[in-house]
Backbone bond lengths (Angstrom), bond angles and torsions (degrees), N, CA, C in turn:
res aa  C-N    CA-C-N  psi(-1)  N-CA   C-N-CA  omega(-1)  CA-C   N-CA-C  phi
1 M - - - 1.461 - - 1.518 111.00 -
2 E 1.313 116.12 -37.88 1.461 119.52 179.14 1.520 110.40 -66.58
3 A 1.347 117.00 -38.92 1.453 120.78 179.21 1.517 110.67 -63.95
4 N 1.327 116.90 -36.17 1.452 119.75 178.78 1.520 111.01 -64.99
5 C 1.329 115.62 -39.22 1.461 119.09 179.98 1.525 110.35 -61.42
6 V 1.317 117.52 -42.80 1.457 120.65 -178.57 1.523 110.93 -70.84
7 A 1.329 116.28 -41.97 1.458 120.06 -175.66 1.517 112.15 -69.65
8 T 1.329 117.32 -30.42 1.452 120.32 -175.87 1.519 112.57 -96.30
9 R 1.329 118.77 10.42 1.460 120.54 178.87 1.519 109.02 -67.53
10 S 1.301 116.00 130.68 1.454 120.10 -176.68 1.516 110.74 -70.18
11 P 1.360 118.57 156.51 1.473 120.90 177.87 1.519 112.51 -58.61
12 R 1.367 115.95 -35.34 1.462 118.09 -179.85 1.526 110.76 -66.63
13 Q 1.347 116.92 -40.75 1.459 119.27 177.83 1.516 110.76 -62.45
14 G 1.347 117.43 -40.95 1.457 120.05 179.35 1.509 111.73 -64.63
15 A 1.336 116.83 -39.46 1.463 119.99 179.09 1.518 111.46 -65.72
16 L 1.353 115.63 -41.29 1.461 118.86 179.13 1.521 111.11 -64.84
17 L 1.341 116.37 -39.54 1.455 119.81 178.89 1.523 110.62 -63.53
18 D 1.333 117.05 -44.43 1.459 120.21 179.60 1.520 110.94 -63.75
19 Q 1.360 116.72 -41.12 1.454 119.32 178.08 1.514 110.49 -62.46
20 G 1.345 115.36 -42.05 1.458 118.34 179.24 1.507 111.70 -62.39
21 Q 1.333 118.60 -38.70 1.457 121.24 178.98 1.520 110.66 -63.66
22 H 1.335 117.00 -44.47 1.460 119.07 179.95 1.530 110.67 -65.27
23 A 1.340 116.43 -39.99 1.453 119.30 -176.45 1.519 110.99 -70.82
24 V 1.323 116.70 -38.57 1.462 119.43 -176.91 1.513 110.76 -79.18
25 H 1.299 116.62 -44.62 1.456 119.66 -171.34 1.518 112.14 -72.78
26 G 1.329 115.53 -77.39 1.459 117.50 -170.31 1.515 111.98 69.95
27 F 1.361 116.62 6.52 1.458 122.53 -176.16 1.532 108.84 -129.19
28 R 1.337 116.86 51.95 1.453 120.25 -170.41 1.527 112.77 -68.25
29 M 1.300 118.44 -24.85 1.468 120.91 -175.71 1.535 111.93 -90.38
30 A 1.330 119.47 -5.66 1.461 121.98 -177.57 1.518 108.98 -143.34
31 R 1.321 116.01 172.44 1.464 120.05 176.18 1.526 109.36 -67.87
32 I 1.316 115.06 148.45 1.464 121.11 -175.00 1.525 109.40 -80.72
33 P 1.329 118.92 121.42 1.471 119.76 177.12 1.520 110.55 -70.23
34 C 1.319 116.90 133.82 1.459 120.60 -177.42 1.522 110.04 -141.44
35 A 1.319 114.52 165.48 1.463 121.99 177.07 1.518 108.68 -125.95
36 V 1.327 116.35 152.48 1.457 122.55 175.04 1.518 107.73 -119.74
37 A 1.329 116.14 115.88 1.461 121.70 177.22 1.522 109.09 -95.72
38 G 1.314 116.42 138.62 1.460 120.25 -172.46 1.516 111.19 77.75
39 A 1.316 115.87 34.29 1.468 121.00 -170.87 1.518 113.55 -69.57
40 T 1.318 118.86 -20.02 1.463 120.31 -177.25 1.522 113.02 -87.39
41 G 1.330 117.32 -12.08 1.455 120.73 -179.10 1.516 112.20 -84.62
42 L 1.324 115.20 178.30 1.454 120.48 -176.63 1.521 111.42 -64.17
43 A 1.347 117.98 -47.17 1.459 120.93 -179.40 1.523 111.26 -67.45
44 G 1.330 116.85 -39.08 1.462 119.80 178.36 1.515 112.45 -63.81
45 Q 1.323 117.16 -36.45 1.461 120.06 178.18 1.523 111.73 -68.11
46 Q 1.328 116.64 -32.07 1.465 118.82 174.67 1.530 110.66 -65.47
47 F 1.330 117.02 -38.07 1.465 120.65 173.70 1.525 110.44 -57.73
48 L 1.319 116.09 -48.88 1.464 120.04 -176.70 1.522 111.75 -64.07
49 A 1.322 117.04 -39.29 1.463 120.31 -179.10 1.525 111.00 -62.05
50 V 1.336 116.94 -34.62 1.462 120.54 179.85 1.522 111.59 -80.89
51 L 1.324 116.41 -39.77 1.463 120.42 -174.31 1.524 113.57 -79.63
52 A 1.332 117.52 -18.60 1.470 119.77 -175.08 1.517 112.04 -58.67
53 E 1.306 117.93 -37.52 1.463 121.78 -177.87 1.526 111.85 -115.83
54 H 1.331 116.28 22.92 1.465 119.95 -177.64 1.526 110.03 -75.41
55 P 1.328 118.02 136.67 1.475 119.56 -177.20 1.518 114.03 -75.27
56 Q 1.347 118.87 -16.19 1.463 120.85 -175.14 1.515 114.34 -113.08
57 F 1.334 118.58 -17.05 1.460 121.16 -177.58 1.525 110.22 -117.59
58 E 1.316 114.71 145.88 1.464 121.81 176.20 1.520 108.55 -129.99
59 V 1.320 116.59 119.72 1.461 121.40 179.85 1.526 108.83 -77.75
60 V 1.332 115.82 116.25 1.467 120.75 -178.89 1.525 112.32 -114.65
61 K 1.332 117.23 -13.77 1.464 120.04 -179.76 1.521 109.35 -141.08
62 L 1.334 115.24 144.44 1.459 122.95 174.97 1.522 108.13 -126.02
63 A 1.319 116.29 140.28 1.465 120.68 -179.88 1.520 109.11 -136.80
64 A 1.324 115.25 147.55 1.461 121.54 178.65 1.525 107.71 -156.69
65 S 1.311 117.21 -161.55 1.461 121.20 -179.68 1.520 110.34 -72.90
66 S 1.311 114.93 170.82 1.462 120.27 -179.22 1.532 112.09 -64.32
67 R 1.333 118.09 -22.66 1.467 120.79 178.87 1.520 111.43 -65.18
68 S 1.336 116.76 -32.06 1.462 120.79 -177.70 1.517 112.90 -97.00
69 A 1.315 117.28 -9.46 1.462 120.44 -175.43 1.527 110.99 -64.14
70 G 1.344 116.42 139.90 1.450 122.20 178.22 1.512 114.71 88.12
71 K 1.325 117.66 -3.07 1.461 121.54 -179.68 1.528 110.32 -105.76
72 R 1.335 115.82 150.64 1.452 118.83 168.94 1.525 108.94 -65.24
73 Y 1.318 115.52 152.47 1.467 118.64 -172.28 1.524 111.66 -58.43
74 V 1.326 117.75 -42.23 1.465 120.06 -179.00 1.520 111.01 -63.87
75 E 1.325 117.34 -29.67 1.459 120.56 177.63 1.527 111.46 -79.74
76 A 1.328 116.28 -32.30 1.463 119.95 -178.19 1.517 112.54 -67.81
77 I 1.322 117.50 -28.93 1.471 120.37 -178.57 1.523 111.56 -101.67
78 R 1.315 117.06 14.43 1.469 120.52 178.81 1.522 109.61 -99.12
79 E 1.318 116.15 129.87 1.457 121.48 178.93 1.525 110.64 -78.34
80 P 1.346 117.50 161.90 1.472 119.65 176.93 1.523 113.06 -57.85
81 S 1.335 116.99 -27.39 1.462 120.03 179.56 1.524 112.69 -74.64
82 G 1.325 116.98 -9.65 1.453 120.83 -179.30 1.514 114.22 100.99
83 L 1.340 117.43 -8.94 1.460 120.69 178.50 1.522 110.25 -76.56
84 T 1.315 116.58 146.27 1.457 122.53 -179.86 1.520 109.46 -100.36
85 K 1.322 116.47 125.88 1.462 122.17 -177.87 1.526 109.82 -86.36
86 W 1.299 116.69 75.52 1.465 122.23 177.72 1.521 107.84 -111.19
87 Y 1.349 117.22 111.90 1.452 122.28 -172.95 1.526 113.45 -96.66
88 A 1.320 118.27 -17.02 1.460 120.75 -177.35 1.523 110.47 -78.08
89 S 1.331 114.88 168.96 1.458 119.86 179.79 1.524 110.42 -72.04
90 G 1.318 115.98 157.29 1.458 119.68 -178.67 1.518 111.59 78.92
91 T 1.304 115.72 -167.91 1.454 122.16 -179.55 1.521 110.52 -112.66
92 L 1.315 115.45 173.14 1.464 120.15 179.46 1.520 112.76 -65.96
93 D 1.305 117.62 -18.96 1.455 120.30 -178.74 1.525 112.22 -62.07
94 R 1.322 116.50 -25.67 1.455 119.12 -179.07 1.520 112.11 -68.45
95 L 1.342 117.88 -17.07 1.463 120.97 -179.71 1.520 112.74 -76.23
96 G 1.317 117.10 -21.36 1.456 119.17 179.54 1.517 112.27 63.36
97 A 1.335 116.24 -127.42 1.465 121.43 -176.52 1.518 112.75 -69.62
98 I 1.323 118.08 -16.40 1.474 120.31 180.00 1.518 110.60 -63.38
99 R 1.314 116.93 -28.77 1.471 120.38 -179.94 1.509 112.73 -57.19
100 D 1.319 116.98 -32.93 1.457 121.05 -173.92 1.518 113.58 -98.10
101 L 1.332 117.96 2.98 1.457 119.84 176.43 1.524 110.14 -68.08
102 V 1.322 116.28 142.26 1.464 121.26 178.16 1.525 108.88 -84.25
103 V 1.311 115.91 129.12 1.462 121.37 -178.39 1.525 109.79 -75.87
104 E 1.320 116.22 133.69 1.461 122.12 177.70 1.524 110.13 -99.61
105 D 1.322 114.77 161.13 1.453 120.26 172.20 1.526 108.06 -73.86
106 A 1.333 117.05 125.12 1.461 120.43 -176.53 1.520 111.58 -59.28
107 A 1.330 117.46 -29.77 1.464 120.17 179.69 1.524 111.78 -67.43
108 N 1.330 117.37 -21.65 1.467 121.14 -178.24 1.521 112.83 -110.87
109 L 1.318 118.10 12.31 1.468 121.13 -177.90 1.534 110.19 -67.06
110 D 1.320 116.21 126.69 1.458 122.47 177.68 1.527 108.06 -97.34
111 A 1.325 116.71 115.17 1.463 121.67 -175.53 1.518 112.89 -88.85
112 R 1.313 118.42 -1.07 1.466 119.68 179.86 1.529 110.34 -68.49
113 G 1.318 115.85 134.85 1.450 121.21 -178.99 1.515 114.10 89.75
114 L 1.329 116.89 -3.97 1.466 121.16 178.81 1.524 110.07 -96.08
115 G 1.315 115.83 148.75 1.451 119.76 175.77 1.508 112.65 -82.67
116 V 1.336 117.07 -31.53 1.460 121.78 -179.00 1.519 109.05 -162.82
117 V 1.317 115.26 148.72 1.464 122.49 172.39 1.524 107.31 -114.45
118 F 1.320 116.14 120.98 1.460 121.20 174.17 1.524 107.43 -92.74
119 S 1.315 115.48 112.52 1.459 120.61 -172.98 1.517 110.77 -103.78
120 A 1.338 115.51 124.06 1.467 121.73 177.85 1.528 110.12 -124.42
121 I 1.333 116.10 34.67 1.461 120.66 -179.41 1.521 109.92 -93.01
122 E 1.325 116.08 169.15 1.453 120.87 -179.38 1.533 110.84 -70.58
123 S 1.334 115.33 163.54 1.462 120.56 -173.05 1.526 112.85 -65.38
124 E 1.320 117.23 -36.81 1.466 119.24 -177.13 1.525 111.85 -65.50
125 P 1.340 120.41 -52.40 1.464 118.38 175.15 1.520 112.83 -67.98
126 A 1.337 118.34 -26.79 1.465 120.38 178.58 1.519 110.89 -63.65
127 R 1.309 117.78 -35.00 1.459 121.58 178.90 1.527 111.17 -60.10
128 E 1.325 116.45 -30.37 1.465 120.30 -178.87 1.527 112.69 -93.50
129 L 1.331 117.53 -39.76 1.460 120.37 -169.98 1.531 113.53 -90.08
130 E 1.310 118.30 -37.45 1.460 119.70 -174.91 1.521 113.65 -62.86
131 P 1.342 121.13 -35.50 1.469 118.75 174.04 1.523 113.26 -62.23
132 K 1.338 117.86 -32.29 1.464 120.18 177.21 1.519 110.45 -64.97
133 W 1.323 117.12 -40.58 1.461 120.27 178.86 1.528 110.85 -75.15
134 G 1.332 116.33 -38.43 1.459 120.23 -179.34 1.506 113.17 -65.98
135 A 1.322 117.40 -22.54 1.467 120.05 176.82 1.519 111.49 -68.66
136 E 1.352 117.21 -19.03 1.463 121.05 -177.07 1.521 113.25 -111.62
137 T 1.325 118.28 -33.00 1.463 119.79 -174.04 1.525 109.51 -155.33
138 A 1.326 116.50 -178.22 1.469 121.44 179.74 1.526 110.26 -75.58
139 V 1.319 115.54 142.10 1.461 122.42 178.53 1.520 108.08 -126.63
140 V 1.317 116.12 119.29 1.465 122.24 174.46 1.519 106.42 -105.99
141 S 1.325 116.57 117.54 1.458 120.56 -167.96 1.526 111.66 -121.23
142 T 1.327 114.86 147.91 1.466 121.30 171.92 1.523 111.77 -97.43
143 A 1.328 117.48 -4.11 1.463 121.57 -177.65 1.528 110.63 -82.01
144 S 1.315 115.16 160.17 1.469 120.82 -179.47 1.517 112.78 -97.59
145 A 1.329 117.62 9.36 1.462 120.68 -172.35 1.520 113.08 -59.90
146 F 1.344 118.93 -35.69 1.461 121.69 -174.79 1.533 112.43 -119.40
147 R 1.305 118.35 17.00 1.464 120.21 -177.45 1.526 112.86 -64.96
148 Y 1.305 117.25 -28.62 1.463 119.81 -172.68 1.529 112.73 -105.74
149 E 1.329 117.28 16.23 1.459 120.82 174.96 1.535 109.08 -79.46
150 D 1.322 116.06 143.15 1.466 120.12 -175.91 1.523 113.31 -65.83
151 D 1.317 117.36 -29.23 1.468 120.09 -176.02 1.528 112.86 -103.57
152 V 1.309 117.42 16.01 1.466 121.55 -178.74 1.529 109.27 -110.83
153 P 1.333 118.52 116.14 1.466 120.08 177.71 1.525 111.25 -78.50
154 V 1.321 115.44 135.62 1.458 121.81 174.18 1.524 105.87 -104.07
155 L 1.325 116.74 96.92 1.456 122.29 -167.88 1.523 111.83 -96.29
156 I 1.337 114.84 139.61 1.455 123.18 171.27 1.523 107.00 -125.11
157 P 1.322 119.16 117.24 1.470 120.53 -177.19 1.523 112.03 -55.78
158 G 1.343 115.36 133.31 1.449 121.08 179.02 1.503 115.21 78.26
159 V 1.354 117.54 2.66 1.463 120.16 -177.08 1.522 111.64 -118.95
160 N 1.336 117.22 -54.33 1.468 119.70 -172.93 1.531 111.93 -138.43
161 L 1.313 117.05 48.50 1.462 119.49 -179.16 1.519 112.74 -66.49
162 D 1.329 118.11 -15.43 1.464 119.35 176.56 1.526 111.78 -65.16
163 Q 1.357 117.10 -19.08 1.463 120.06 177.01 1.524 112.50 -71.38
164 A 1.337 116.92 -8.81 1.464 119.63 179.87 1.527 112.49 -63.77
165 R 1.326 117.41 -15.57 1.471 119.16 178.02 1.526 111.90 -63.99
166 L 1.337 116.96 -20.01 1.467 119.77 177.79 1.524 112.21 -69.46
167 I 1.315 117.49 -15.19 1.464 119.91 178.64 1.530 110.53 -60.84
168 D 1.324 117.17 -45.48 1.463 120.48 178.48 1.517 111.55 -63.84
169 V 1.329 116.60 -39.05 1.467 120.50 177.67 1.523 109.94 -62.71
170 Q 1.324 117.05 -43.16 1.468 121.55 -179.71 1.524 111.41 -63.81
171 R 1.318 117.22 -42.52 1.461 120.55 -179.76 1.527 111.52 -63.53
172 K 1.319 116.29 -45.20 1.467 119.57 -178.26 1.516 111.10 -67.28
173 R 1.323 116.85 -41.57 1.460 119.85 -176.97 1.519 111.77 -68.89
174 R 1.314 117.20 -37.26 1.470 120.34 -174.93 1.520 113.40 -101.10
175 G 1.330 116.92 -8.97 1.461 119.81 179.93 1.508 113.52 70.22
176 W 1.318 116.88 36.27 1.466 121.69 -177.53 1.516 111.27 -100.82
177 K 1.324 114.93 155.67 1.458 121.11 169.15 1.531 110.78 -83.65
178 G 1.310 115.78 -33.31 1.460 121.28 179.81 1.517 111.52 -106.73
179 F 1.318 116.40 -150.13 1.459 121.25 -178.67 1.518 109.07 -165.31
180 I 1.328 115.63 171.22 1.465 123.03 175.66 1.520 108.10 -121.21
181 T 1.306 116.56 130.73 1.459 121.33 172.26 1.528 108.56 -135.35
182 P 1.326 117.46 107.52 1.471 119.64 177.85 1.519 110.69 -84.96
183 N 1.323 115.71 158.82 1.458 118.67 172.16 1.522 109.01 -91.53
184 P 1.326 118.05 159.23 1.464 119.69 179.42 1.520 111.46 -72.65
185 N 1.305 114.65 -178.65 1.457 120.83 172.79 1.526 110.03 -58.22
186 C 1.327 117.01 146.21 1.469 120.99 -173.98 1.528 111.98 -59.16
187 T 1.318 117.73 -36.67 1.462 120.19 178.17 1.521 110.70 -66.05
188 T 1.325 116.79 -38.84 1.461 121.21 179.90 1.520 111.47 -65.80
189 V 1.323 117.33 -37.99 1.467 120.73 -178.78 1.523 110.62 -60.62
190 G 1.320 117.07 -51.99 1.461 119.97 -179.12 1.517 112.60 -62.06
191 L 1.333 116.55 -39.64 1.460 119.99 -179.70 1.524 111.17 -67.58
192 A 1.346 117.46 -44.14 1.461 120.90 -177.24 1.530 111.73 -67.08
193 I 1.319 117.26 -42.69 1.466 119.93 179.89 1.529 110.98 -64.48
194 T 1.320 116.49 -34.77 1.468 119.97 179.36 1.523 111.89 -72.19
195 L 1.327 116.75 -41.12 1.459 120.36 -173.80 1.519 113.36 -84.05
196 A 1.335 118.61 -22.62 1.471 120.76 -174.31 1.530 113.03 -56.76
197 P 1.333 120.74 -52.51 1.466 118.83 179.79 1.522 113.04 -67.47
198 L 1.340 117.45 -32.23 1.456 119.98 177.10 1.524 111.12 -65.71
199 H 1.331 115.97 -41.85 1.458 120.02 179.66 1.527 111.18 -68.15
200 E 1.332 116.73 -36.65 1.457 119.93 -178.50 1.521 112.07 -68.63
201 H 1.321 117.66 -36.62 1.460 120.82 -175.50 1.532 112.69 -92.53
202 F 1.335 117.44 -35.91 1.461 119.76 -172.34 1.532 113.01 -119.56
203 G 1.338 116.77 -25.79 1.457 119.94 -175.90 1.513 111.51 89.66
204 V 1.293 116.65 126.30 1.470 122.69 178.75 1.515 107.61 -116.10
205 E 1.319 116.24 121.22 1.461 121.06 -178.62 1.525 112.55 -100.37
206 R 1.307 116.75 -32.47 1.465 119.30 -176.17 1.513 109.41 -151.62
207 V 1.326 116.29 140.24 1.463 122.02 -179.17 1.530 108.55 -133.34
208 L 1.312 116.23 130.60 1.461 122.37 172.47 1.519 107.54 -111.66
209 M 1.302 116.86 115.06 1.461 121.12 -173.56 1.523 109.87 -130.53
210 T 1.309 116.16 135.62 1.464 122.13 175.92 1.515 108.71 -114.25
211 S 1.318 116.63 126.46 1.457 122.00 178.94 1.523 108.67 -109.14
212 L 1.312 116.94 121.01 1.459 122.37 179.19 1.517 108.49 -101.12
213 Q 1.322 116.64 103.20 1.455 121.75 -177.24 1.523 110.03 -94.01
214 A 1.312 115.62 145.73 1.460 120.51 179.19 1.520 110.59 -78.29
215 V 1.322 116.41 140.61 1.457 120.79 175.68 1.521 110.07 -75.61
216 S 1.305 116.87 -37.99 1.453 121.71 177.95 1.516 107.94 -147.52
217 A 1.328 115.35 176.07 1.464 120.12 -178.38 1.523 110.96 -127.04
218 P 1.339 118.79 62.16 1.465 119.53 -179.80 1.513 113.20 -66.82
219 A 1.345 117.22 -23.91 1.465 119.29 -178.41 1.523 112.51 -83.65
220 A 1.332 117.01 -11.10 1.465 119.49 -177.55 1.520 110.79 -84.66
221 R 1.313 115.76 55.25 1.457 120.26 176.14 1.512 109.53 -84.18
222 P 1.325 117.44 155.66 1.454 118.82 177.91 1.513 112.04 -55.36
223 A 1.329 115.99 139.98 1.463 120.33 -176.84 1.519 111.54 -63.38
224 S 1.344 117.42 -36.20 1.452 120.24 -177.71 1.515 112.37 -69.73
225 S 1.335 117.37 -26.45 1.461 119.40 -178.41 1.514 112.10 -82.78
226 R 1.352 117.36 -19.90 1.454 119.09 -178.72 1.518 111.24 -65.71
227 S 1.337 117.48 -42.86 1.454 120.54 -174.85 1.521 112.68 -79.98
228 T 1.319 118.30 -29.67 1.462 120.80 -173.82 1.513 113.36 -87.44
229 S 1.325 117.47 -24.90 1.459 118.08 -174.33 1.513 112.30 -132.88
230 S 1.334 117.40 31.90 1.455 119.44 -177.57 1.524 111.05 -66.37
231 T 1.378 117.54 -43.21 1.463 120.70 -178.90 1.519 111.03 -66.68
232 T 1.333 115.74 -43.55 1.462 119.67 -179.90 1.507 110.95 -63.84
233 S 1.352 117.11 -44.11 1.455 119.85 -178.46 1.528 110.56 -66.15
234 F 1.357 117.28 -34.51 1.462 119.69 178.53 1.522 110.52 -65.47
235 R 1.351 116.54 -45.42 1.456 119.47 179.07 1.520 110.90 -63.48
236 T 1.320 115.84 -41.54 1.459 119.50 -179.54 1.519 110.84 -63.42
237 S 1.346 117.04 -44.42 1.452 119.42 -180.00 1.525 111.45 -65.01
238 R 1.354 117.01 -34.80 1.464 119.68 178.71 1.523 110.65 -66.13
239 K 1.326 116.45 -40.97 1.461 119.47 176.92 1.518 111.29 -64.06
240 K 1.324 115.85 -39.85 1.460 119.00 179.47 1.524 111.10 -63.65
241 R 1.338 116.11 -39.58 1.460 118.87 178.84 1.528 111.18 -64.57
242 R 1.352 116.10 -39.99 1.457 118.49 178.02 1.523 111.52 -62.92
243 R 1.341 115.84 -45.10 1.470 119.33 179.85 1.521 111.15 -62.12
244 S 1.336 115.85 -41.21 1.462 118.07 -179.14 1.523 111.22 -65.88
245 R 1.367 117.22 -36.22 1.466 119.08 177.26 1.519 111.25 -65.47
246 R 1.354 115.72 -40.33 1.464 118.01 177.97 1.527 111.00 -62.73
247 R 1.336 115.51 -43.64 1.462 118.27 -179.78 1.520 111.37 -63.30
248 R 1.328 115.78 -40.91 1.461 118.22 178.24 1.523 111.42 -63.82
249 G 1.355 116.00 -38.78 1.457 118.94 178.31 1.513 112.24 -63.80
250 R 1.358 115.68 -44.62 1.466 118.87 178.62 1.517 111.86 -64.53
251 S 1.324 115.15 -41.92 1.462 118.07 -178.04 1.525 111.17 -67.10
252 S 1.360 116.50 -38.69 1.467 118.53 179.44 1.523 110.89 -67.71
253 A 1.363 117.00 -38.68 1.468 119.75 178.65 1.518 110.98 -64.72
254 S 1.355 116.51 -44.64 1.458 119.12 -179.69 1.518 111.25 -66.45
255 S 1.330 116.42 -37.12 1.461 118.49 -179.82 1.525 111.18 -68.69
256 S 1.343 117.48 -38.62 1.471 119.75 177.76 1.517 110.60 -65.70
257 A 1.352 116.75 -39.90 1.468 119.30 177.60 1.524 110.71 -63.91
258 T 1.329 115.92 -39.60 1.465 119.77 178.91 1.518 110.75 -64.18
259 R 1.343 116.19 -41.78 1.464 119.01 179.93 1.523 111.58 -65.13
260 S 1.338 117.06 -41.84 1.463 119.45 179.88 1.527 111.40 -64.78
261 S 1.351 116.03 -38.87 1.463 118.52 178.23 1.514 111.20 -66.68
262 R 1.356 115.97 -35.37 1.461 118.32 177.26 1.526 111.23 -66.29
263 R 1.346 115.61 -39.77 1.463 117.85 178.69 1.530 111.11 -63.97
264 R 1.332 116.96 -40.07 1.463 119.43 178.69 1.519 111.52 -64.13
265 S 1.372 114.66 -38.20 1.461 117.44 -178.57 1.524 111.51 -71.64
266 R 1.351 116.51 -30.52 1.457 118.90 -178.23 1.523 112.14 -79.11
267 S 1.341 118.57 -35.42 1.474 120.80 -175.83 1.529 109.35 -73.99
268 P 1.353 117.76 129.12 1.483 119.96 -179.03 1.530 111.30 -69.22
269 A 1.321 115.14 147.31 1.465 119.92 179.31 1.524 109.54 -70.44
270 P 1.299 118.13 141.67 1.489 119.96 179.92 1.526 111.10 -63.62
271 A 1.342 115.10 135.43 1.478 120.37 -178.23 1.535 110.08 -70.78
272 R 1.331 114.18 137.31 1.455 118.85 179.86 1.525 109.82 -79.47
273 A 1.279 114.24 137.31 1.476 118.04 -179.89 1.521 111.02 -69.15
274 S 1.315 116.22 146.01 1.466 120.14 179.31 1.530 109.42 -70.81
275 R 1.351 114.84 163.33 1.456 119.48 -176.00 1.506 112.09 -64.77
276 S 1.346 114.08 -34.33 1.462 117.81 -176.74 1.524 112.02 -73.55
277 S 1.327 116.17 -26.08 1.460 118.95 -176.11 1.525 112.84 -92.10
278 R 1.319 116.52 -3.27 1.449 119.16 179.47 1.527 111.04 -71.97
279 V 1.324 114.45 142.63 1.471 119.92 177.94 1.510 107.89 -121.62
280 T 1.304 116.46 115.55 1.458 121.74 -179.07 1.514 109.84 -80.58
281 P 1.331 117.40 160.07 1.475 119.42 177.72 1.524 113.51 -57.78
282 R 1.352 116.67 -35.29 1.466 119.37 -179.87 1.512 111.36 -67.75
283 A 1.349 115.08 -39.52 1.467 118.19 179.41 1.515 110.04 -65.52
284 R 1.368 116.27 -37.61 1.462 118.40 178.97 1.523 111.26 -63.81
285 S 1.344 115.26 -40.72 1.471 117.83 179.41 1.518 111.39 -65.92
286 C 1.356 117.73 -37.23 1.459 120.59 177.95 1.514 110.83 -64.34
287 R 1.288 116.37 -42.73 1.467 119.71 -179.94 1.522 111.06 -63.44
288 S 1.342 114.25 -38.69 1.468 116.25 -178.94 1.512 112.37 -66.86
289 R 1.432 119.34 -23.28 1.451 121.11 -179.36 1.530 113.48 -86.26
290 V 1.324 115.34 -13.91 1.476 118.82 -179.46 1.511 108.65 -76.70
291 R 1.342 115.96 125.27 1.435 121.10 -179.79 1.526 109.90 -111.47
292 P 1.291 116.70 144.69 1.482 118.62 178.63 1.541 110.32 -67.14
293 A 1.332 117.02 148.97 1.476 122.27 -178.78 1.511 110.01 -72.75
294 R 1.353 114.35 142.57 1.439 118.95 179.17 1.535 110.07 -79.14
295 P 1.289 115.60 139.92 1.468 116.91 177.08 1.546 111.29 -69.84
296 R 1.347 118.89 141.83 1.449 124.14 179.66 1.516 111.10 -87.18
């Protein structure tokens, strides 16, 4: 399927891609210097895992929040307990020299001299910071801050490269040297890449798709912490489960007692019979011995 996508790329798409490479790079004889913003987060680490051994890109700058600024990357992702928060596959050794790069504050990142900034920051700071970087160089973003702008192309490789013509429109309208191109939602990317060659060769009229999104990510623990503290974390989680069961038991007992007391308080007390209406056991026995008179 991937071969079909490459083989069926139109000449116009190929020309636009080549133009985009020349316009973005300007570094045809060497690897393209790039920066990763949000490098300490899960998405930023995925960027680093791919770019560390990339033949065309070289990571020369790392940026994150002010909490990580001024630290070497290996120190920035290390917890106070000593565990390393590395979420990508493999080990930190695959990063090579990137491990020792000093993390900058993303708010102060200077994009001049870079070929591209790979941005993995949240949408709110992206709305403020990505235009500053886009004024100087290309910005490839995972945030949704600019997905719905009229002059911003949302590009998927091998699917809609003809949308790259919006890059020139964006530059002229905003007066930038670079541009911003965000990727779509992760579910959309997988669906579009899968359906594109099918639609091109056979035609797709209707698609029924179910997306199962995770509520949380408890399994996405750092890879380095899984092997070093598996026994400790298991014991800790078992203790937590026991404590939670005890708390639930106490809370359920107290709540049931509260409900029963409320029911007692709401139900009216039975009225006491008056003295005249009381029937003693002796009176009942006397009544039972009285027989009606026989008619004569």
